[in-house]
A tleap script that builds the chain and sets N, CA, C and O, in Angstrom:
source leaprc.protein.ff14SB
mol = sequence {
  NMET VAL GLN LEU TYR ILE ASP GLY ALA SER
  GLY ASP PRO ALA LYS LEU GLU GLU ALA PHE
  HIE PRO ASP ALA HIE MET PHE GLY HIE ILE
  GLY ASP GLU HIE ASP LEU GLY THR ARG ILE
  SER ASP PHE ILE GLY MET VAL GLY SER GLY
  PRO SER LYS ALA GLY PRO ASP TYR ALA ALA
  GLU VAL ARG THR VAL ASP VAL THR GLY ASP
  ALA GLY VAL ALA VAL LEU VAL GLU HIE ASP
  TYR LEU GLY CYS ASP PHE VAL ASP TYR PHE
  THR VAL ALA ARG ILE ASP GLY ARG TRP TRP
  ILE THR ASN LYS THR TYR ALA HIE THR GLY
  GLY SER MET PRO ALA CHIE
}
set mol.1.N position { -3.487 8.045 8.079 }
set mol.1.CA position { -2.340 7.553 7.418 }
set mol.1.C position { -2.545 6.618 6.231 }
set mol.1.O position { -1.752 6.557 5.291 }
set mol.2.N position { -3.689 5.875 6.335 }
set mol.2.CA position { -4.139 4.885 5.455 }
set mol.2.C position { -4.674 5.769 4.203 }
set mol.2.O position { -4.497 5.492 3.017 }
set mol.3.N position { -5.387 6.927 4.736 }
set mol.3.CA position { -5.854 7.587 3.470 }
set mol.3.C position { -4.680 8.299 2.579 }
set mol.3.O position { -4.784 8.409 1.358 }
set mol.4.N position { -3.620 8.742 3.275 }
set mol.4.CA position { -2.491 9.205 2.810 }
set mol.4.C position { -2.096 7.989 1.632 }
set mol.4.O position { -1.885 8.290 0.458 }
set mol.5.N position { -2.039 6.706 2.100 }
set mol.5.CA position { -1.557 5.682 1.242 }
set mol.5.C position { -2.541 5.569 -0.044 }
set mol.5.O position { -2.134 5.341 -1.183 }
set mol.6.N position { -3.864 5.758 0.304 }
set mol.6.CA position { -4.722 5.708 -0.864 }
set mol.6.C position { -4.616 6.838 -1.956 }
set mol.6.O position { -4.785 6.693 -3.167 }
set mol.7.N position { -4.309 7.970 -1.291 }
set mol.7.CA position { -4.263 9.107 -2.143 }
set mol.7.C position { -2.731 8.949 -2.837 }
set mol.7.O position { -2.526 9.550 -3.892 }
set mol.8.N position { -2.053 8.435 -2.456 }
set mol.8.CA position { -0.431 8.472 -2.771 }
set mol.8.C position { -0.406 7.209 -3.991 }
set mol.8.O position { 0.245 7.235 -5.036 }
set mol.9.N position { -1.157 6.312 -3.595 }
set mol.9.CA position { -0.871 5.103 -4.508 }
set mol.9.C position { -1.623 5.381 -5.606 }
set mol.9.O position { -1.420 4.680 -6.597 }
set mol.10.N position { -2.549 6.349 -5.672 }
set mol.10.CA position { -3.252 6.631 -6.719 }
set mol.10.C position { -2.532 7.688 -7.872 }
set mol.10.O position { -2.991 8.112 -8.933 }
set mol.11.N position { -1.332 7.905 -7.267 }
set mol.11.CA position { -0.556 9.022 -8.142 }
set mol.11.C position { 0.265 10.004 -7.578 }
set mol.11.O position { 0.910 10.737 -8.327 }
set mol.12.N position { 0.344 10.141 -6.182 }
set mol.12.CA position { 1.120 11.195 -5.526 }
set mol.12.C position { 1.920 10.665 -4.574 }
set mol.12.O position { 1.503 10.382 -3.451 }
set mol.13.N position { 3.530 10.439 -5.087 }
set mol.13.CA position { 4.262 9.735 -4.140 }
set mol.13.C position { 4.689 10.666 -3.043 }
set mol.13.O position { 5.309 10.144 -2.117 }
set mol.14.N position { 4.447 12.048 -2.987 }
set mol.14.CA position { 4.530 12.656 -1.788 }
set mol.14.C position { 3.905 12.361 -0.686 }
set mol.14.O position { 4.429 12.392 0.427 }
set mol.15.N position { 2.516 11.998 -0.971 }
set mol.15.CA position { 1.686 11.649 0.097 }
set mol.15.C position { 2.232 10.139 0.653 }
set mol.15.O position { 2.152 9.903 1.859 }
set mol.16.N position { 2.771 9.164 -0.248 }
set mol.16.CA position { 3.217 7.804 0.055 }
set mol.16.C position { 4.495 8.348 1.061 }
set mol.16.O position { 4.446 7.913 2.212 }
set mol.17.N position { 5.373 9.052 0.804 }
set mol.17.CA position { 6.318 9.408 1.508 }
set mol.17.C position { 5.996 10.041 2.987 }
set mol.17.O position { 6.709 10.019 3.990 }
set mol.18.N position { 5.038 10.463 2.849 }
set mol.18.CA position { 4.247 10.883 4.315 }
set mol.18.C position { 3.783 9.943 5.006 }
set mol.18.O position { 3.912 10.051 6.225 }
set mol.19.N position { 3.125 8.774 4.473 }
set mol.19.CA position { 2.524 7.707 5.190 }
set mol.19.C position { 3.461 6.704 5.729 }
set mol.19.O position { 3.303 6.191 6.837 }
set mol.20.N position { 4.579 6.390 4.819 }
set mol.20.CA position { 5.404 5.253 5.246 }
set mol.20.C position { 6.568 5.691 5.685 }
set mol.20.O position { 7.118 6.696 5.236 }
set mol.21.N position { 7.063 4.906 6.673 }
set mol.21.CA position { 8.228 4.916 7.656 }
set mol.21.C position { 9.360 4.998 6.444 }
set mol.21.O position { 9.067 4.273 5.493 }
set mol.22.N position { 10.375 5.608 6.323 }
set mol.22.CA position { 11.599 5.396 5.340 }
set mol.22.C position { 11.965 4.106 5.461 }
set mol.22.O position { 12.317 3.620 4.386 }
set mol.23.N position { 12.009 3.360 6.409 }
set mol.23.CA position { 12.408 1.997 6.243 }
set mol.23.C position { 11.484 0.786 6.018 }
set mol.23.O position { 11.759 -0.405 5.872 }
set mol.24.N position { 10.447 1.362 6.030 }
set mol.24.CA position { 9.295 0.414 5.609 }
set mol.24.C position { 9.777 -0.669 4.429 }
set mol.24.O position { 10.682 -0.467 3.619 }
set mol.25.N position { 9.045 -1.728 4.521 }
set mol.25.CA position { 9.123 -2.750 3.226 }
set mol.25.C position { 7.839 -3.335 2.974 }
set mol.25.O position { 6.966 -3.338 3.842 }
set mol.26.N position { 7.672 -3.843 1.809 }
set mol.26.CA position { 6.407 -4.618 1.523 }
set mol.26.C position { 6.478 -6.032 1.023 }
set mol.26.O position { 7.430 -6.339 0.306 }
set mol.27.N position { 5.676 -6.814 1.292 }
set mol.27.CA position { 5.824 -8.375 0.884 }
set mol.27.C position { 4.392 -8.553 0.326 }
set mol.27.O position { 3.518 -7.722 0.572 }
set mol.28.N position { 4.141 -9.775 -0.514 }
set mol.28.CA position { 3.056 -10.134 -1.118 }
set mol.28.C position { 3.271 -10.921 -2.479 }
set mol.28.O position { 4.335 -11.430 -2.831 }
set mol.29.N position { 2.190 -10.932 -3.114 }
set mol.29.CA position { 2.464 -11.793 -4.382 }
set mol.29.C position { 1.357 -11.175 -5.498 }
set mol.29.O position { 0.338 -10.712 -4.985 }
set mol.30.N position { 1.435 -11.129 -6.737 }
set mol.30.CA position { 0.652 -10.905 -7.506 }
set mol.30.C position { 0.709 -12.064 -8.759 }
set mol.30.O position { 1.543 -12.112 -9.663 }
set mol.31.N position { -0.452 -12.987 -8.524 }
set mol.31.CA position { -0.264 -14.351 -9.213 }
set mol.31.C position { 0.720 -15.214 -8.811 }
set mol.31.O position { 0.686 -15.634 -7.655 }
set mol.32.N position { 1.444 -15.495 -9.434 }
set mol.32.CA position { 2.778 -16.559 -9.009 }
set mol.32.C position { 4.107 -15.658 -8.888 }
set mol.32.O position { 5.157 -16.279 -8.722 }
set mol.33.N position { 4.156 -14.350 -8.951 }
set mol.33.CA position { 5.191 -13.490 -8.637 }
set mol.33.C position { 5.205 -13.012 -7.140 }
set mol.33.O position { 4.317 -12.305 -6.665 }
set mol.34.N position { 6.114 -13.388 -6.562 }
set mol.34.CA position { 6.183 -13.205 -4.960 }
set mol.34.C position { 7.207 -11.956 -4.755 }
set mol.34.O position { 8.391 -12.060 -5.076 }
set mol.35.N position { 6.695 -10.839 -4.231 }
set mol.35.CA position { 7.583 -9.919 -3.868 }
set mol.35.C position { 8.092 -10.099 -2.181 }
set mol.35.O position { 7.388 -9.971 -1.179 }
set mol.36.N position { 9.437 -10.411 -2.260 }
set mol.36.CA position { 9.999 -10.668 -1.045 }
set mol.36.C position { 10.490 -9.665 -0.091 }
set mol.36.O position { 11.303 -9.858 0.813 }
set mol.37.N position { 9.992 -8.748 -0.353 }
set mol.37.CA position { 10.600 -7.564 0.590 }
set mol.37.C position { 11.084 -6.220 0.009 }
set mol.37.O position { 12.146 -5.711 0.370 }
set mol.38.N position { 10.187 -5.615 -0.989 }
set mol.38.CA position { 10.448 -4.580 -1.552 }
set mol.38.C position { 10.556 -3.351 -0.440 }
set mol.38.O position { 9.777 -3.115 0.483 }
set mol.39.N position { 11.892 -2.571 -0.856 }
set mol.39.CA position { 11.801 -1.206 0.140 }
set mol.39.C position { 10.586 -0.714 -0.205 }
set mol.39.O position { 9.901 -1.154 -1.128 }
set mol.40.N position { 10.286 0.230 0.545 }
set mol.40.CA position { 9.057 1.140 0.097 }
set mol.40.C position { 9.618 2.237 -0.862 }
set mol.40.O position { 8.935 2.506 -1.850 }
set mol.41.N position { 10.629 2.803 -0.695 }
set mol.41.CA position { 11.143 3.743 -1.554 }
set mol.41.C position { 10.980 3.384 -3.066 }
set mol.41.O position { 10.665 4.160 -3.968 }
set mol.42.N position { 11.280 1.954 -3.167 }
set mol.42.CA position { 11.318 1.369 -4.609 }
set mol.42.C position { 9.641 1.657 -5.267 }
set mol.42.O position { 9.368 2.097 -6.384 }
set mol.43.N position { 8.826 1.308 -4.332 }
set mol.43.CA position { 7.380 1.325 -4.571 }
set mol.43.C position { 6.996 2.728 -4.773 }
set mol.43.O position { 6.086 3.019 -5.550 }
set mol.44.N position { 7.654 3.618 -4.103 }
set mol.44.CA position { 6.970 5.145 -4.330 }
set mol.44.C position { 7.603 5.627 -5.409 }
set mol.44.O position { 7.112 6.550 -6.060 }
set mol.45.N position { 8.875 5.006 -5.756 }
set mol.45.CA position { 9.388 5.633 -7.085 }
set mol.45.C position { 8.587 4.620 -8.453 }
set mol.45.O position { 8.426 5.158 -9.549 }
set mol.46.N position { 8.257 3.542 -8.286 }
set mol.46.CA position { 7.113 2.927 -9.311 }
set mol.46.C position { 5.964 4.006 -9.546 }
set mol.46.O position { 5.619 4.426 -10.650 }
set mol.47.N position { 5.452 4.367 -8.360 }
set mol.47.CA position { 4.279 5.377 -8.544 }
set mol.47.C position { 4.645 6.546 -9.088 }
set mol.47.O position { 3.875 6.988 -9.941 }
set mol.48.N position { 5.716 7.246 -8.808 }
set mol.48.CA position { 5.929 8.335 -9.382 }
set mol.48.C position { 6.623 8.550 -10.879 }
set mol.48.O position { 7.010 9.571 -11.447 }
set mol.49.N position { 6.616 7.127 -11.279 }
set mol.49.CA position { 7.599 7.066 -12.683 }
set mol.49.C position { 6.747 7.277 -13.975 }
set mol.49.O position { 7.263 7.289 -15.093 }
set mol.50.N position { 5.173 7.474 -13.713 }
set mol.50.CA position { 4.418 7.437 -14.847 }
set mol.50.C position { 2.916 7.726 -14.362 }
set mol.50.O position { 2.714 8.172 -13.233 }
set mol.51.N position { 1.974 7.481 -15.168 }
set mol.51.CA position { 0.588 7.692 -14.860 }
set mol.51.C position { 0.050 6.896 -13.698 }
set mol.51.O position { 0.769 6.057 -13.156 }
set mol.52.N position { -1.052 7.099 -13.336 }
set mol.52.CA position { -1.623 6.703 -11.904 }
set mol.52.C position { -1.801 5.106 -12.225 }
set mol.52.O position { -2.215 4.702 -13.312 }
set mol.53.N position { -1.429 4.245 -11.128 }
set mol.53.CA position { -1.560 2.829 -11.402 }
set mol.53.C position { -2.795 2.505 -11.046 }
set mol.53.O position { -3.116 1.320 -11.134 }
set mol.54.N position { -3.625 3.350 -10.634 }
set mol.54.CA position { -5.224 3.138 -10.152 }
set mol.54.C position { -5.876 3.016 -11.485 }
set mol.54.O position { -5.627 3.823 -12.381 }
set mol.55.N position { -6.704 2.025 -11.635 }
set mol.55.CA position { -7.732 1.970 -12.803 }
set mol.55.C position { -8.917 2.926 -12.554 }
set mol.55.O position { -9.217 3.566 -11.546 }
set mol.56.N position { -9.564 2.825 -13.894 }
set mol.56.CA position { -10.710 3.878 -13.688 }
set mol.56.C position { -11.894 3.402 -12.792 }
set mol.56.O position { -12.761 4.226 -12.500 }
set mol.57.N position { -11.963 2.355 -12.422 }
set mol.57.CA position { -12.787 1.669 -11.195 }
set mol.57.C position { -12.026 1.466 -9.891 }
set mol.57.O position { -12.355 0.619 -9.061 }
set mol.58.N position { -10.940 2.331 -9.752 }
set mol.58.CA position { -10.200 2.034 -8.434 }
set mol.58.C position { -10.996 2.660 -7.166 }
set mol.58.O position { -11.332 3.842 -7.087 }
set mol.59.N position { -11.216 1.751 -6.277 }
set mol.59.CA position { -12.048 1.959 -4.930 }
set mol.59.C position { -11.062 1.383 -4.017 }
set mol.59.O position { -10.236 0.604 -4.493 }
set mol.60.N position { -11.032 1.691 -2.626 }
set mol.60.CA position { -10.397 1.472 -1.505 }
set mol.60.C position { -11.313 1.545 -0.404 }
set mol.60.O position { -12.048 2.522 -0.264 }
set mol.61.N position { -11.314 0.491 0.451 }
set mol.61.CA position { -12.192 0.697 1.533 }
set mol.61.C position { -11.367 0.058 2.830 }
set mol.61.O position { -10.946 -1.095 2.744 }
set mol.62.N position { -11.185 0.718 3.838 }
set mol.62.CA position { -10.724 0.465 5.229 }
set mol.62.C position { -11.608 -0.825 5.781 }
set mol.62.O position { -12.746 -0.625 6.207 }
set mol.63.N position { -11.158 -1.871 5.761 }
set mol.63.CA position { -12.037 -3.029 6.583 }
set mol.63.C position { -11.910 -3.032 8.027 }
set mol.63.O position { -12.900 -3.093 8.756 }
set mol.64.N position { -10.669 -2.965 8.483 }
set mol.64.CA position { -10.611 -2.689 9.970 }
set mol.64.C position { -9.404 -1.972 10.372 }
set mol.64.O position { -8.462 -1.777 9.603 }
set mol.65.N position { -9.450 -1.508 11.810 }
set mol.65.CA position { -8.268 -0.827 12.331 }
set mol.65.C position { -8.210 -1.282 13.550 }
set mol.65.O position { -9.272 -1.416 14.159 }
set mol.66.N position { -7.006 -1.610 14.163 }
set mol.66.CA position { -7.177 -2.238 15.579 }
set mol.66.C position { -5.577 -1.699 15.977 }
set mol.66.O position { -4.490 -1.988 15.477 }
set mol.67.N position { -5.952 -0.790 17.099 }
set mol.67.CA position { -4.721 -0.222 17.721 }
set mol.67.C position { -4.358 -0.522 19.307 }
set mol.67.O position { -5.332 -0.556 20.059 }
set mol.68.N position { -3.425 -0.680 19.724 }
set mol.68.CA position { -3.230 -0.920 21.012 }
set mol.68.C position { -2.006 0.008 21.457 }
set mol.68.O position { -0.935 -0.193 20.883 }
set mol.69.N position { -2.071 0.952 22.379 }
set mol.69.CA position { -0.975 1.747 22.459 }
set mol.69.C position { -0.354 2.464 21.221 }
set mol.69.O position { -1.026 3.121 20.426 }
set mol.70.N position { 1.106 2.260 21.127 }
set mol.70.CA position { 1.752 2.583 19.905 }
set mol.70.C position { 1.874 2.198 18.807 }
set mol.70.O position { 2.497 2.717 17.881 }
set mol.71.N position { 0.916 0.666 18.853 }
set mol.71.CA position { 1.023 -0.261 17.516 }
set mol.71.C position { -0.297 -0.586 17.109 }
set mol.71.O position { -1.319 -0.643 17.792 }
set mol.72.N position { -0.125 -0.793 15.879 }
set mol.72.CA position { -1.593 -1.323 15.363 }
set mol.72.C position { -1.463 -1.913 13.980 }
set mol.72.O position { -0.402 -2.246 13.453 }
set mol.73.N position { -2.606 -1.999 13.483 }
set mol.73.CA position { -2.725 -3.006 12.038 }
set mol.73.C position { -4.037 -2.217 11.461 }
set mol.73.O position { -4.979 -1.850 12.163 }
set mol.74.N position { -3.929 -2.041 10.162 }
set mol.74.CA position { -5.005 -1.444 9.458 }
set mol.74.C position { -5.156 -2.633 8.263 }
set mol.74.O position { -4.154 -3.263 7.926 }
set mol.75.N position { -6.323 -2.868 7.717 }
set mol.75.CA position { -6.728 -3.737 6.637 }
set mol.75.C position { -7.349 -3.069 5.684 }
set mol.75.O position { -8.417 -2.549 6.009 }
set mol.76.N position { -6.881 -2.899 4.301 }
set mol.76.CA position { -7.393 -2.303 3.208 }
set mol.76.C position { -7.801 -3.091 2.110 }
set mol.76.O position { -6.994 -3.899 1.651 }
set mol.77.N position { -8.950 -2.982 1.607 }
set mol.77.CA position { -9.381 -3.846 0.237 }
set mol.77.C position { -9.407 -2.882 -0.770 }
set mol.77.O position { -10.003 -1.806 -0.742 }
set mol.78.N position { -8.516 -3.480 -1.919 }
set mol.78.CA position { -8.533 -2.354 -3.090 }
set mol.78.C position { -9.069 -2.820 -4.059 }
set mol.78.O position { -8.952 -4.044 -4.121 }
set mol.79.N position { -9.642 -2.343 -4.894 }
set mol.79.CA position { -10.369 -2.903 -6.476 }
set mol.79.C position { -9.601 -1.987 -7.504 }
set mol.79.O position { -9.286 -0.807 -7.350 }
set mol.80.N position { -9.375 -2.803 -8.583 }
set mol.80.CA position { -8.845 -1.941 -9.647 }
set mol.80.C position { -7.372 -1.137 -9.519 }
set mol.80.O position { -7.180 -0.007 -9.968 }
set mol.81.N position { -6.511 -1.841 -8.911 }
set mol.81.CA position { -4.979 -1.072 -8.867 }
set mol.81.C position { -4.065 -2.012 -9.806 }
set mol.81.O position { -3.776 -3.160 -9.466 }
set mol.82.N position { -3.707 -1.532 -10.807 }
set mol.82.CA position { -2.666 -2.366 -11.681 }
set mol.82.C position { -3.499 -3.377 -12.392 }
set mol.82.O position { -2.974 -4.291 -13.028 }
set mol.83.N position { -4.920 -3.212 -12.284 }
set mol.83.CA position { -5.782 -4.142 -13.092 }
set mol.83.C position { -6.093 -5.311 -12.058 }
set mol.83.O position { -6.677 -6.320 -12.451 }
set mol.84.N position { -5.733 -5.179 -10.852 }
set mol.84.CA position { -6.102 -6.048 -9.861 }
set mol.84.C position { -6.691 -5.671 -8.645 }
set mol.84.O position { -6.580 -4.504 -8.268 }
set mol.85.N position { -7.392 -6.621 -7.883 }
set mol.85.CA position { -7.666 -6.581 -6.534 }
set mol.85.C position { -6.847 -7.017 -5.365 }
set mol.85.O position { -6.173 -8.046 -5.418 }
set mol.86.N position { -6.896 -6.224 -4.272 }
set mol.86.CA position { -5.960 -6.762 -3.322 }
set mol.86.C position { -6.516 -6.470 -2.038 }
set mol.86.O position { -7.374 -5.603 -1.869 }
set mol.87.N position { -5.960 -7.297 -0.986 }
set mol.87.CA position { -6.439 -6.843 0.347 }
set mol.87.C position { -4.708 -6.555 0.974 }
set mol.87.O position { -3.705 -7.244 0.789 }
set mol.88.N position { -4.856 -5.446 1.646 }
set mol.88.CA position { -3.565 -5.075 1.875 }
set mol.88.C position { -3.406 -4.923 3.566 }
set mol.88.O position { -4.287 -4.355 4.211 }
set mol.89.N position { -2.429 -5.380 4.089 }
set mol.89.CA position { -2.460 -5.432 5.797 }
set mol.89.C position { -1.253 -4.357 6.207 }
set mol.89.O position { -0.108 -4.769 6.022 }
set mol.90.N position { -1.397 -3.140 6.699 }
set mol.90.CA position { -0.475 -2.503 7.038 }
set mol.90.C position { -0.242 -2.515 8.669 }
set mol.90.O position { -1.168 -2.509 9.480 }
set mol.91.N position { 1.114 -2.532 8.995 }
set mol.91.CA position { 1.454 -2.397 10.541 }
set mol.91.C position { 1.763 -0.942 10.713 }
set mol.91.O position { 2.386 -0.360 9.825 }
set mol.92.N position { 1.380 -0.327 11.771 }
set mol.92.CA position { 1.738 0.866 11.800 }
set mol.92.C position { 2.258 1.190 13.366 }
set mol.92.O position { 1.931 0.408 14.259 }
set mol.93.N position { 2.872 2.074 13.593 }
set mol.93.CA position { 3.431 2.442 14.566 }
set mol.93.C position { 3.614 4.039 14.980 }
set mol.93.O position { 3.902 4.803 14.058 }
set mol.94.N position { 3.472 4.547 16.222 }
set mol.94.CA position { 3.597 5.603 16.486 }
set mol.94.C position { 5.148 5.698 17.204 }
set mol.94.O position { 5.511 5.138 18.238 }
set mol.95.N position { 6.000 6.669 16.236 }
set mol.95.CA position { 7.510 6.708 16.517 }
set mol.95.C position { 7.722 8.166 16.748 }
set mol.95.O position { 7.583 8.940 15.801 }
set mol.96.N position { 8.054 8.610 17.962 }
set mol.96.CA position { 8.390 9.873 18.423 }
set mol.96.C position { 7.163 10.661 18.348 }
set mol.96.O position { 7.324 11.875 18.221 }
set mol.97.N position { 5.951 10.208 18.403 }
set mol.97.CA position { 4.773 10.946 18.569 }
set mol.97.C position { 4.028 10.898 17.355 }
set mol.97.O position { 2.878 11.336 17.352 }
set mol.98.N position { 4.630 10.334 16.139 }
set mol.98.CA position { 3.918 10.441 14.744 }
set mol.98.C position { 3.709 9.043 14.434 }
set mol.98.O position { 4.470 8.123 14.737 }
set mol.99.N position { 2.434 8.945 13.702 }
set mol.99.CA position { 2.056 7.646 13.200 }
set mol.99.C position { 2.713 7.294 11.869 }
set mol.99.O position { 2.532 8.153 11.006 }
set mol.100.N position { 3.392 6.294 11.518 }
set mol.100.CA position { 3.894 5.642 10.220 }
set mol.100.C position { 3.314 4.427 9.969 }
set mol.100.O position { 3.086 3.593 10.845 }
set mol.101.N position { 3.008 4.266 8.537 }
set mol.101.CA position { 2.866 2.612 8.103 }
set mol.101.C position { 4.471 2.278 8.123 }
set mol.101.O position { 5.370 2.960 7.632 }
set mol.102.N position { 4.584 0.952 8.877 }
set mol.102.CA position { 6.082 0.416 9.009 }
set mol.102.C position { 6.113 -0.750 8.042 }
set mol.102.O position { 7.211 -1.201 7.716 }
set mol.103.N position { 5.074 -1.241 7.591 }
set mol.103.CA position { 5.015 -2.417 6.669 }
set mol.103.C position { 3.833 -2.740 5.892 }
set mol.103.O position { 2.742 -2.639 6.452 }
set mol.104.N position { 3.893 -3.113 4.690 }
set mol.104.CA position { 2.772 -3.297 3.927 }
set mol.104.C position { 2.897 -4.943 3.427 }
set mol.104.O position { 3.858 -5.397 2.806 }
set mol.105.N position { 1.736 -5.683 3.837 }
set mol.105.CA position { 1.791 -7.123 3.253 }
set mol.105.C position { 0.528 -7.147 2.643 }
set mol.105.O position { -0.512 -6.801 3.203 }
set mol.106.N position { 0.631 -7.580 1.429 }
set mol.106.CA position { -0.760 -7.573 0.538 }
set mol.106.C position { -0.860 -8.974 0.049 }
set mol.106.O position { 0.095 -9.750 0.090 }
set mol.107.N position { -2.135 -9.309 -0.453 }
set mol.107.CA position { -2.460 -10.538 -1.068 }
set mol.107.C position { -3.428 -10.006 -2.311 }
set mol.107.O position { -4.292 -9.135 -2.211 }
set mol.108.N position { -3.030 -10.825 -3.633 }
set mol.108.CA position { -3.837 -10.486 -4.830 }
set mol.108.C position { -4.804 -11.515 -4.778 }
set mol.108.O position { -4.550 -12.710 -4.629 }
set mol.109.N position { -6.160 -10.901 -4.933 }
set mol.109.CA position { -7.287 -11.415 -4.667 }
set mol.109.C position { -8.168 -11.697 -6.193 }
set mol.109.O position { -9.172 -12.404 -6.280 }
set mol.110.N position { -7.635 -11.095 -7.117 }
set mol.110.CA position { -8.630 -11.044 -8.475 }
set mol.110.C position { -7.870 -10.136 -9.402 }
set mol.110.O position { -7.036 -9.333 -8.984 }
set mol.111.N position { -8.171 -10.282 -10.645 }
set mol.111.CA position { -7.807 -9.491 -11.845 }
set mol.111.C position { -6.313 -9.908 -12.238 }
set mol.111.O position { -5.800 -10.875 -11.674 }
set mol.112.N position { -5.704 -9.273 -13.081 }
set mol.112.CA position { -4.531 -9.451 -13.734 }
set mol.112.C position { -3.942 -8.191 -14.167 }
set mol.112.O position { -4.685 -7.266 -14.493 }
set mol.113.N position { -2.616 -8.064 -14.201 }
set mol.113.CA position { -1.989 -6.941 -14.460 }
set mol.113.C position { -2.016 -7.040 -16.077 }
set mol.113.O position { -2.090 -8.077 -16.736 }
set mol.114.N position { -1.923 -5.459 -16.647 }
set mol.114.CA position { -1.883 -5.525 -17.827 }
set mol.114.C position { -0.775 -6.035 -18.578 }
set mol.114.O position { 0.189 -6.159 -17.823 }
set mol.115.N position { -0.480 -6.429 -19.906 }
set mol.115.CA position { 0.769 -6.871 -20.591 }
set mol.115.C position { 1.455 -5.914 -20.650 }
set mol.115.O position { 0.901 -4.825 -20.799 }
set mol.116.N position { 2.812 -5.985 -20.559 }
set mol.116.CA position { 3.850 -4.945 -20.762 }
set mol.116.C position { 4.130 -4.809 -22.122 }
set mol.116.O position { 4.970 -3.993 -22.501 }
savepdb mol mol.pdb
quit
């Protein structure tokens, strides 16, 4: 499911819809701008609204995965997404036999978004 996120965030909103539980939210910051609970459907809409937000040097690496029973957490390191670098923390859960990303919390670790 983290690979679905990587593929989806690079410009395929259908893969994001497959990866995230419909009630998922995301929290984090980019510079001084804090994201205090964006619905994942809004993020998916942003991804689908135009060209890929992944830059030409986009790379993503799963740092860790820790699962106990039907719950877990995965840590993803992203480079050159929206011109920035991030560390993403995904909580995951198996619900009715299917794994979902239920929350994304991210930290901006470098770079800056292009000016609009």
